[in-house]
C-alpha positions as CSV (number, residue, x, y, z in Angstrom):
1,M,33.3,-3.2,29.9
2,T,29.9,-3.0,28.3
3,D,30.3,-3.4,24.5
4,Y,29.0,-0.4,22.7
5,G,31.6,-0.8,20.0
6,T,29.3,-0.4,17.1
7,A,26.6,1.7,18.7
8,H,27.4,4.9,16.8
9,T,24.1,5.6,15.1
10,T,21.2,6.8,17.3
11,E,17.5,5.9,16.9
12,N,16.9,9.2,15.1
13,G,19.6,8.3,12.6
14,T,22.3,10.7,13.9
15,R,25.8,9.3,13.4
16,H,28.2,9.6,16.3
17,E,31.9,9.1,16.8
18,L,33.7,8.4,20.1
19,A,35.8,11.3,21.5
20,Q,38.4,10.5,24.1
21,V,40.8,12.5,26.3
22,N,43.5,11.3,28.5
23,I,46.0,13.4,30.5
24,G,49.2,12.6,32.3
25,R,51.4,14.7,34.6
26,L,55.0,14.3,33.6
27,T,57.5,12.9,36.1
28,A,60.3,14.9,34.5
29,P,60.8,17.4,31.6
30,L,59.8,15.9,28.2
31,D,63.3,16.4,26.9
32,S,64.9,14.6,29.9
33,E,66.8,11.3,29.7
34,Q,64.1,9.8,31.9
35,L,61.4,10.4,29.3
36,R,63.6,9.7,26.2
37,D,61.9,6.4,25.4
38,F,58.5,8.0,25.7
39,A,59.4,11.1,23.6
40,E,61.0,8.9,20.9
41,G,57.9,6.7,20.8
42,L,55.5,9.5,20.1
43,D,55.9,9.8,16.3
44,P,55.8,6.0,15.7
45,V,52.8,5.6,18.0
46,N,51.0,8.5,16.4
47,A,51.6,7.1,12.9
48,V,50.1,3.8,14.0
49,A,47.1,5.5,15.5
50,D,46.6,7.6,12.3
51,A,46.6,4.5,10.2
52,S,44.4,2.4,12.5
53,D,41.0,1.1,11.5
54,G,38.4,3.3,13.0
55,F,40.7,6.3,13.7
56,V,39.1,9.6,12.8
57,W,41.1,12.6,14.2
58,R,43.6,13.5,16.9
59,L,44.6,16.8,18.6
60,K,47.9,18.1,17.3
61,D,49.7,21.4,16.9
62,D,51.9,22.5,13.9
63,T,54.6,20.0,14.9
64,G,52.3,17.0,14.5
65,D,51.7,16.2,18.2
66,A,50.1,17.8,21.2
67,T,53.1,18.3,23.5
68,S,52.7,22.1,23.4
69,I,49.0,22.1,24.2
70,R,48.0,22.5,27.8
71,I,45.0,21.4,29.8
72,F,43.8,22.7,33.2
73,D,46.5,25.4,32.9
74,D,49.2,23.0,34.1
75,A,52.5,23.0,32.3
76,W,53.3,19.5,33.5
77,L,50.1,17.9,32.1
78,L,50.2,16.5,28.7
79,V,46.9,16.0,26.8
80,N,45.9,13.4,24.3
81,M,42.6,13.8,22.6
82,S,41.3,11.8,19.6
83,V,38.1,10.7,17.9
84,W,37.4,7.1,16.9
85,R,34.6,5.2,15.1
86,D,33.7,3.4,18.3
87,T,35.1,1.8,21.5
88,N,36.3,-1.3,19.7
89,A,38.5,0.7,17.4
90,L,40.0,2.7,20.3
91,T,40.7,-0.4,22.4
92,A,42.1,-2.3,19.5
93,F,44.7,0.5,19.1
94,M,45.4,1.0,22.7
95,Y,46.4,-2.5,23.6
96,Q,48.7,-3.5,20.8
97,G,52.2,-2.8,19.6
98,Q,54.4,0.0,20.8
99,H,51.5,1.9,22.4
100,R,50.9,-1.2,24.7
101,E,54.6,-1.3,25.5
102,L,54.7,2.4,26.5
103,L,51.4,2.0,28.4
104,A,53.0,-0.8,30.5
105,R,55.8,1.7,31.4
106,R,53.5,4.7,32.2
107,R,54.7,5.0,35.8
108,E,58.2,5.8,34.5
109,F,56.8,8.8,32.6
110,F,53.7,10.0,34.5
111,E,52.7,10.6,38.1
112,R,49.9,8.5,39.5
113,L,46.9,10.8,39.8
114,D,44.0,9.9,42.2
115,E,41.3,11.3,39.9
116,A,40.1,10.2,36.5
117,V,42.6,11.0,33.7
118,T,40.6,9.5,30.9
119,A,37.1,10.4,29.7
120,L,35.1,9.3,26.7
121,W,31.9,10.8,25.1
122,W,30.0,10.5,21.9
123,V,30.1,13.4,19.5
124,P,28.1,14.0,16.3
125,A,30.1,12.7,13.3
126,G,32.5,15.4,12.1
127,H,32.7,17.3,15.4
128,R,36.2,17.9,16.7
129,P,36.3,18.4,20.4
130,T,38.2,21.3,22.0
131,V,40.5,21.2,25.1
132,A,37.9,23.2,27.0
133,E,35.3,20.5,26.1
134,A,37.7,17.8,27.3
135,E,38.3,19.6,30.6
136,E,34.5,19.8,31.1
137,R,34.0,16.1,30.4
138,L,36.9,15.1,32.8
139,V,35.5,17.3,35.6
140,H,32.0,15.9,35.1
141,L,33.3,12.3,35.2
142,R,35.4,13.1,38.3
143,T,32.4,14.7,40.0
144,H,29.5,12.4,39.0
145,G,31.1,9.1,37.8
146,P,30.4,7.5,34.5
147,A,27.3,8.8,32.7
148,P,26.3,9.3,29.1
149,Y,27.9,12.8,29.3
150,A,31.3,11.4,30.2
151,F,32.3,7.8,30.8
152,N,35.2,5.4,30.8
153,L,36.0,2.1,29.1
154,R,34.8,0.1,32.1
155,T,31.4,1.8,32.1
156,S,30.5,3.0,28.6
157,F,27.2,4.1,27.2
158,P,25.6,3.9,23.7
159,A,25.7,6.9,21.4
160,G,22.9,9.3,22.1
161,D,22.0,12.7,23.4
162,A,24.8,13.6,25.8
163,G,24.7,17.2,24.6
164,P,26.6,20.2,25.9
165,E,24.7,20.5,29.2
166,P,25.9,18.3,32.1
167,E,23.4,16.0,33.8
168,P,22.1,17.1,37.2
169,A,24.2,15.8,40.1
170,S,22.8,12.6,41.6
171,A,22.8,12.3,45.4
172,S,24.1,8.8,45.0
173,A,26.5,9.2,42.1
174,P,29.1,6.4,42.2
175,E,32.7,7.1,42.8
176,P,34.5,7.1,39.4
177,E,36.7,4.1,38.8
178,P,40.3,4.6,37.9
179,E,40.7,4.3,34.2
180,P,43.8,2.7,32.5
181,E,45.9,5.6,31.4
182,S,47.2,6.0,27.9
183,V,50.7,7.1,27.4
184,S,50.5,8.9,24.2
185,R,49.1,12.4,24.6
186,S,48.3,12.8,21.0
187,A,47.6,9.4,19.7
188,S,45.5,7.2,21.9
C-alpha cells in the first residue's frame, strides 16, 4: 500500500477527505440466525467508527445504519459508505477491535464476489458522497483498475483532481486487485 495517509491538501490548497464504499452480498436474510453475530455487531462497530480519530461521516438512514439503503438495485447487497480524514485513519479503524473480528468472519455473512467490492476516492472537504456516486466509482474501478478517480488500499493515490468525469479508458488498464472486504455496511 502506498502511504497517502496525510496527503489531503492539494497543491492549490484545496482540502480533501477520503470517501470509501464497500458492498457485500448477504448469504442469508439479515434477520436470520446465520447473520445474528453480524447484525448484533453493527451498532457497536458503528459507535467505534463514529468515535474514531479521523472519522468524518457515514451513510445511514433514520435507524442509524444503512441496512435499508440499496446499491445497484440489488436487495441482497448491503452498502457501507463513509468519509475519513485519510487512509491511515480508515485502516486504523478497519483492522482493530470488533470490526477486525467480524472482518475475519466475512465469509459467514457475505458471498465472495469476483469483482471489486471496495472503492476509495478523494472528495473536497465537506462533500458527502451519494450511493449513485459510489456505484460510479465502483464501476470505474472494476473497468479500469486503480486510478485517481477510484482506487483501493493496495494502490492509492494522493488527493487531487479526480473530479466527476471518469478518466478515458486505457488500452492497457491493469486488472483490479481484490480488495479486503469490510463487514460493516455502515461503519467501515
